[in-house]
N, C-alpha and C positions, 0 to 999 in steps of 0.2 A: 504494500500499499504506499503510495506516494502522497505526502502532504506538502502542498505548496505553501510557502510563507508569503502570504498576501499582506502587503502593507496598504492600508487605506488612509487616504488623506482626509483629514478632518478639517473642514473649513469652519473656523469659528468667526461668526459674524456678530458684531455688537448690535445692540438695538438701534434702530434708525433714529436719527435725531429728529425730534418734532418741535424743537425750539420753544418748548413750553415755558422754559425759564427766562426767555428773552425779555419779557415785560414784568418780571418779579419786581415788586415795589412800585409799579406804575399804576396809574388810574386807567382802567380799561373798560371797554363795552364788550360783553360777550354775548353773542347771538346764539340761541339754542335752536334745535331742529324743530321745536314746536312754536317758534316765533317769539318766545320770551327773550327780552334783552335785560341782562344783569349788568349794572354799572357799579364799579367799586375798585378798590386797590387789590391787585393780584398779590396775595400774601405768599402763596406756595403752589408749586406744581409738582405732582407726583406722577407715577406712570399712568394712572387711570383717572386722577381727580385734579380739579383746580380748587383752591381755597381762596375765596374772594371775600374781603371785608367791605360790606355795604353800609349805607346809612341805617339800615334796619338790623344789622348784625352780620354774622359770618354765614356764608353760603358755600356749600360744597357742590361742585358741578362735575358729573361724570363726563369725561372727554368724548365718549361715544355720542353724546347729544349736543356737542358744540359744533356749530357751523363756521363761526368766525370770531376772532379776537382782534379788537381794534384799540390801539392806544388813544386815550382822550387827549393826552399831552405828548410832547416830544419824549421819545424813550431815552434820550441822551442823559437825562437827569435821574434815571431810575437806578435803583440799587442792583448791582450785579448783572445788569442786562448786557447782552452781546450786541444789542442794536446800536446804531450809530447816529 
């Protein structure tokens, strides 16, 4: 019996960048798939959620329901943003 030594190449692909943290610390408008628009400061972005501080308190939005994220002000003054 012959056993072939087969080497398999494993391609490790990191998670695709979704730029969620680009507007962290910025005032943003987030449009949802059902037409609701949330305006507030983007506090944190995780893999599946946005945490937004609004005038009415903290709101957690599942990214699956987010259609658009638009900065209300210039992102250059935001904390930790990659935007320019």
